[in-house]
N, C-alpha and C positions, 0 to 999 in steps of 0.2 A: 474264425468260422462262426463264431455264435452271430456276429452282425448279417452274415451272409442270411443264416437260417431266420433272422427275426425280419429282415427286411422281404425274404421271400413269402414269409407269413402275411406281412402286410399287403403285400402287391396281391397275393392269392384271395385275402380278406377284401380287398378293394375290388376285384374282380367278381367275387361273391355277392357283395353289395350291390353292385351295378346290375349283374344277372337278377337278384332278388327283386330289385326295384322294378324291372323291367316285368318280370314274372307276374309280380303282385298286381302292377298296374293295367298290365294288357292281357294276362292269362297266357302267355307264351311261355313254352318250355322249349328247350333246344331239341333240334330233331334227334340227334342221336340218344335223346332219353326216351325211349318208346315205351318203356313201363312205367312213365309217370302219368297218371290217370288225372291227376287234379293240380295243375300248374301253379296255382296260385299258393296251394301248400308247399310245394316245390320253391316258391318264391320266399315264403316265409322260413323254410329251412335255409336257403342261401343267405337271407338276410341275417338270421340268427347266428349262424356259423362265421358269416363275413365280420360282424360286430366282435365276434369272440376272438378271431383272427387279428384283427385290428388291433385290439387292445391287448394283444402279446407284445406289442412293441416296447422295448424297456422303457421309454419315457412315459407312455400310459399305462403299463404295468404297475409302476411305483406310484402313479395316482391313483390306482385302484387299491394298491395295498394299503396307501395312506388314508383312504377312505375308511377302510375297517372291514370286519366280516360281512357287513350288508352287502358292499360292493362284490365283495368274492362270492358270495351266496347267489347274487343277481347274475354273474358270469356263468354258475355252475346251472343256474335255472336257464339261461339262455342255452345252453348246450342240451338241456333235457328238453325244452320245448323244440329245439331244432330237430332232435331225433324223433319225437312225436309227430311233427309234421311231415318227416321224410316218411315216416312208417304210414302215416294216414294218406298220404299223396300216392303211395305206389298201387299199381293196380292189383288187384287180388286175384289168384288164380281161380278159375271155374271151373267145378267138377263135371266131370263126364257123364 
């Protein structure tokens, strides 16, 4: 069961990396994301989250843990950067 979850996270990470690259390079955001005001920040979010998901693969995760706490801190920083990019890229509600 854990292999299924690992490979699903890897596949989702690859899709997010692809969408992030397209969004950062072209300024495109999927049409179903109407609330995204800045597509390039959406791309940064997708890239960071995609890299995090890809490094969840057991072969890569063990490599990250062998590198020590700095690599684990870098993965946590990726999550924080992705959250900040997502929040900054969303359209703010306008007051009436």
